[in-house]
VEXKE-420895 format. One record per residue (C-alpha): residue number from 1; residue in three letters; x, z, y. Coordinates in steps of 0.2 Angstrom, whole numbers, plus 5000, padded with zeros to 4 digits. Layout:
<nodes>
[node NUM; 'ALA'; [X; Z; Y]] ...
</nodes>
This chain:
<nodes>
[node 1; 'UNK'; [5001; 5000; 4999]] [node 2; 'UNK'; [5006; 4997; 5018]] [node 3; 'UNK'; [5002; 5007; 5033]] [node 4; 'UNK'; [4993; 4998; 5048]] [node 5; 'UNK'; [4990; 5003; 5065]] [node 6; 'UNK'; [4975; 4995; 5075]] [node 7; 'UNK'; [4963; 4999; 5089]] [node 8; 'UNK'; [4946; 5007; 5086]] [node 9; 'UNK'; [4934; 5010; 5101]] [node 10; 'UNK'; [4950; 5010; 5112]] [node 11; 'UNK'; [4960; 5021; 5103]] [node 12; 'UNK'; [4974; 5020; 5091]] [node 13; 'UNK'; [4969; 5022; 5072]] [node 14; 'UNK'; [4980; 5020; 5056]] [node 15; 'UNK'; [4974; 5016; 5039]] [node 16; 'UNK'; [4984; 5013; 5022]] [node 17; 'UNK'; [4979; 4995; 5015]] [node 18; 'UNK'; [4981; 4986; 5000]] [node 19; 'UNK'; [4978; 4968; 5000]] [node 20; 'UNK'; [4967; 4960; 4986]] [node 21; 'UNK'; [4950; 4955; 4981]] [node 22; 'UNK'; [4934; 4960; 4990]] [node 23; 'UNK'; [4923; 4967; 4996]] [node 24; 'UNK'; [4934; 4980; 5002]] [node 25; 'UNK'; [4934; 4997; 4995]] [node 26; 'UNK'; [4934; 5009; 5011]] [node 27; 'UNK'; [4939; 5027; 5006]] [node 28; 'UNK'; [4937; 5042; 5017]] [node 29; 'UNK'; [4947; 5057; 5013]] [node 30; 'UNK'; [4941; 5076; 5012]] [node 31; 'UNK'; [4944; 5090; 5023]] [node 32; 'UNK'; [4960; 5090; 5034]] [node 33; 'UNK'; [4967; 5076; 5024]] [node 34; 'UNK'; [4974; 5058; 5030]] [node 35; 'UNK'; [4976; 5040; 5024]] [node 36; 'UNK'; [4989; 5045; 5011]] [node 37; 'UNK'; [4975; 5056; 5000]] [node 38; 'UNK'; [4972; 5042; 4989]] [node 39; 'UNK'; [4989; 5034; 4985]] [node 40; 'UNK'; [4988; 5039; 4967]] [node 41; 'UNK'; [4970; 5033; 4964]] [node 42; 'UNK'; [4975; 5016; 4972]] [node 43; 'UNK'; [4989; 5013; 4960]] [node 44; 'UNK'; [4976; 5011; 4947]] [node 45; 'UNK'; [4966; 4998; 4956]] [node 46; 'UNK'; [4979; 4983; 4957]] [node 47; 'UNK'; [4972; 4967; 4965]] [node 48; 'UNK'; [4957; 4976; 4973]] [node 49; 'UNK'; [4956; 4976; 4993]] [node 50; 'UNK'; [4957; 4994; 4997]] [node 51; 'UNK'; [4957; 5002; 5015]] [node 52; 'UNK'; [4960; 5021; 5016]] [node 53; 'UNK'; [4954; 5029; 5032]] [node 54; 'UNK'; [4963; 5041; 5044]] [node 55; 'UNK'; [4950; 5049; 5054]] [node 56; 'UNK'; [4953; 5054; 5072]] [node 57; 'UNK'; [4964; 5070; 5075]] [node 58; 'UNK'; [4975; 5068; 5061]] [node 59; 'UNK'; [4989; 5057; 5054]] [node 60; 'UNK'; [4992; 5046; 5068]] [node 61; 'UNK'; [4974; 5042; 5073]] [node 62; 'UNK'; [4970; 5047; 5091]] [node 63; 'UNK'; [4956; 5056; 5098]] [node 64; 'UNK'; [4948; 5073; 5094]] [node 65; 'UNK'; [4942; 5076; 5076]] [node 66; 'UNK'; [4923; 5071; 5075]] [node 67; 'UNK'; [4911; 5085; 5076]] [node 68; 'UNK'; [4899; 5078; 5063]] [node 69; 'UNK'; [4899; 5068; 5048]] [node 70; 'UNK'; [4888; 5056; 5058]] [node 71; 'UNK'; [4901; 5055; 5071]] [node 72; 'UNK'; [4913; 5051; 5058]] [node 73; 'UNK'; [4904; 5038; 5050]] [node 74; 'UNK'; [4902; 5029; 5068]] [node 75; 'UNK'; [4921; 5030; 5068]] [node 76; 'UNK'; [4922; 5021; 5051]] [node 77; 'UNK'; [4909; 5007; 5055]] [node 78; 'UNK'; [4920; 5003; 5071]] [node 79; 'UNK'; [4935; 5003; 5061]] [node 80; 'UNK'; [4928; 4991; 5048]] [node 81; 'UNK'; [4922; 4979; 5062]] [node 82; 'UNK'; [4940; 4980; 5069]] [node 83; 'UNK'; [4946; 4975; 5052]] [node 84; 'UNK'; [4934; 4960; 5051]] [node 85; 'UNK'; [4931; 4967; 5034]] [node 86; 'UNK'; [4911; 4962; 5033]] [node 87; 'UNK'; [4901; 4972; 5020]] [node 88; 'UNK'; [4911; 4985; 5011]] [node 89; 'UNK'; [4910; 4998; 4997]] [node 90; 'UNK'; [4911; 5014; 5005]] [node 91; 'UNK'; [4918; 5029; 4996]] [node 92; 'UNK'; [4925; 5047; 5000]] [node 93; 'UNK'; [4930; 5063; 4993]] [node 94; 'UNK'; [4920; 5079; 4997]] [node 95; 'UNK'; [4918; 5078; 5017]] [node 96; 'UNK'; [4923; 5061; 5015]] [node 97; 'UNK'; [4908; 5057; 5003]] [node 98; 'UNK'; [4896; 5064; 5016]] [node 99; 'UNK'; [4904; 5052; 5029]] [node 100; 'UNK'; [4900; 5038; 5016]] [node 101; 'UNK'; [4882; 5044; 5014]] [node 102; 'UNK'; [4880; 5044; 5032]] [node 103; 'UNK'; [4887; 5026; 5034]] [node 104; 'UNK'; [4875; 5020; 5021]] [node 105; 'UNK'; [4860; 5028; 5030]] [node 106; 'UNK'; [4865; 5023; 5047]] [node 107; 'UNK'; [4873; 5006; 5044]] [node 108; 'UNK'; [4865; 4999; 5028]] [node 109; 'UNK'; [4870; 4982; 5034]] [node 110; 'UNK'; [4889; 4986; 5031]] [node 111; 'UNK'; [4887; 4995; 5014]] [node 112; 'UNK'; [4887; 4985; 4998]] [node 113; 'UNK'; [4890; 5000; 4987]] [node 114; 'UNK'; [4896; 5019; 4986]] [node 115; 'UNK'; [4908; 5028; 4976]] [node 116; 'UNK'; [4906; 5047; 4980]] [node 117; 'UNK'; [4919; 5059; 4973]] [node 118; 'UNK'; [4915; 5079; 4971]] [node 119; 'UNK'; [4903; 5078; 4985]] [node 120; 'UNK'; [4884; 5082; 4989]] [node 121; 'UNK'; [4869; 5078; 4999]] [node 122; 'UNK'; [4872; 5095; 5007]] [node 123; 'UNK'; [4889; 5102; 5008]] [node 124; 'UNK'; [4887; 5122; 5012]] [node 125; 'UNK'; [4904; 5131; 5016]] [node 126; 'UNK'; [4907; 5148; 5012]] [node 127; 'UNK'; [4908; 5159; 5029]] [node 128; 'UNK'; [4926; 5166; 5024]] [node 129; 'UNK'; [4932; 5147; 5023]] [node 130; 'UNK'; [4925; 5145; 5041]] [node 131; 'UNK'; [4933; 5162; 5047]] [node 132; 'UNK'; [4949; 5158; 5040]] [node 133; 'UNK'; [4949; 5141; 5047]] [node 134; 'UNK'; [4945; 5147; 5065]] [node 135; 'UNK'; [4959; 5159; 5063]] [node 136; 'UNK'; [4972; 5145; 5059]] [node 137; 'UNK'; [4965; 5133; 5072]] [node 138; 'UNK'; [4975; 5142; 5086]] [node 139; 'UNK'; [4988; 5130; 5079]] [node 140; 'UNK'; [4983; 5112; 5086]] [node 141; 'UNK'; [4988; 5105; 5069]] [node 142; 'UNK'; [4973; 5114; 5062]] [node 143; 'UNK'; [4960; 5109; 5074]] [node 144; 'UNK'; [4955; 5095; 5063]] [node 145; 'UNK'; [4953; 5105; 5047]] [node 146; 'UNK'; [4941; 5117; 5057]] [node 147; 'UNK'; [4931; 5103; 5063]] [node 148; 'UNK'; [4929; 5095; 5046]] [node 149; 'UNK'; [4924; 5111; 5038]] [node 150; 'UNK'; [4911; 5113; 5052]] [node 151; 'UNK'; [4905; 5095; 5049]] [node 152; 'UNK'; [4904; 5099; 5031]] [node 153; 'UNK'; [4893; 5115; 5034]] [node 154; 'UNK'; [4882; 5106; 5045]] [node 155; 'UNK'; [4879; 5091; 5033]] [node 156; 'UNK'; [4863; 5090; 5025]] [node 157; 'UNK'; [4854; 5074; 5019]] [node 158; 'UNK'; [4844; 5079; 5004]] [node 159; 'UNK'; [4828; 5072; 5012]] [node 160; 'UNK'; [4837; 5055; 5016]] [node 161; 'UNK'; [4847; 5050; 5002]] [node 162; 'UNK'; [4833; 5044; 4992]] [node 163; 'UNK'; [4832; 5029; 5005]] [node 164; 'UNK'; [4849; 5022; 5000]] [node 165; 'UNK'; [4847; 5006; 4990]] [node 166; 'UNK'; [4864; 5000; 4984]] [node 167; 'UNK'; [4874; 5003; 4969]] [node 168; 'UNK'; [4880; 5020; 4968]] [node 169; 'UNK'; [4895; 5029; 4957]] [node 170; 'UNK'; [4895; 5047; 4958]] [node 171; 'UNK'; [4910; 5056; 4950]] [node 172; 'UNK'; [4912; 5075; 4949]] [node 173; 'UNK'; [4923; 5087; 4940]] [node 174; 'UNK'; [4915; 5097; 4927]] [node 175; 'UNK'; [4926; 5113; 4932]] [node 176; 'UNK'; [4922; 5109; 4951]] [node 177; 'UNK'; [4918; 5126; 4960]] [node 178; 'UNK'; [4916; 5119; 4978]] [node 179; 'UNK'; [4904; 5105; 4974]] [node 180; 'UNK'; [4897; 5110; 4957]] [node 181; 'UNK'; [4891; 5096; 4945]] [node 182; 'UNK'; [4872; 5100; 4950]] [node 183; 'UNK'; [4877; 5091; 4967]] [node 184; 'UNK'; [4881; 5075; 4957]] [node 185; 'UNK'; [4866; 5077; 4947]] [node 186; 'UNK'; [4854; 5079; 4963]] [node 187; 'UNK'; [4863; 5063; 4970]] [node 188; 'UNK'; [4860; 5054; 4953]] [node 189; 'UNK'; [4841; 5059; 4953]] [node 190; 'UNK'; [4838; 5054; 4971]] [node 191; 'UNK'; [4848; 5037; 4973]] [node 192; 'UNK'; [4839; 5023; 4963]] [node 193; 'UNK'; [4851; 5017; 4949]] [node 194; 'UNK'; [4865; 5029; 4953]] [node 195; 'UNK'; [4877; 5032; 4939]] [node 196; 'UNK'; [4884; 5049; 4937]] [node 197; 'UNK'; [4900; 5052; 4928]] [node 198; 'UNK'; [4906; 5069; 4923]] [node 199; 'UNK'; [4925; 5071; 4921]] [node 200; 'UNK'; [4929; 5086; 4909]] [node 201; 'UNK'; [4943; 5097; 4914]] [node 202; 'UNK'; [4944; 5092; 4932]] [node 203; 'UNK'; [4941; 5103; 4946]] [node 204; 'UNK'; [4938; 5098; 4965]] [node 205; 'UNK'; [4954; 5090; 4968]] [node 206; 'UNK'; [4958; 5083; 4951]] 
</nodes>
């Protein structure tokens, strides 16, 4: 994969990109992660067009971290337009999955399919995590992490996901404690035709 810089909504953004067959698989990382988050996964996708997003506020993408998953989805839509990628398969891990869901809901014209890793239609964050993130956010490097956790805690599209009408793959670790398998099962029940894959022995990150 190669790193690429481009202008998105008047600010510099950075992505990791692998050239290949389309439609492009556009991947959004989870809380506090950047465009390097999916390097190991992309090694298993030779010949596929893949773009890994770096949301604002981290890893070289300018601007403040989005305050909600919907704001992050707006950024991804603008990035897709800047790349000239056309319709894409949107994917994401955890918070990134929430962003992909928001993109499918707000811009169905851009989304040809979804790949959702360890995520849900609602992402409640334990208060202790938020308190810890707030304490660490005195360091500007942690500001994006706090914004991501808050955006996760506010995310709730349980009533809307049933309107999604694109092929959807939902993958989750059988031992995931942060987004348990019931989250994936809910998505599978609500999104018509969705395929749910439970990965034995896997947690939230692997």
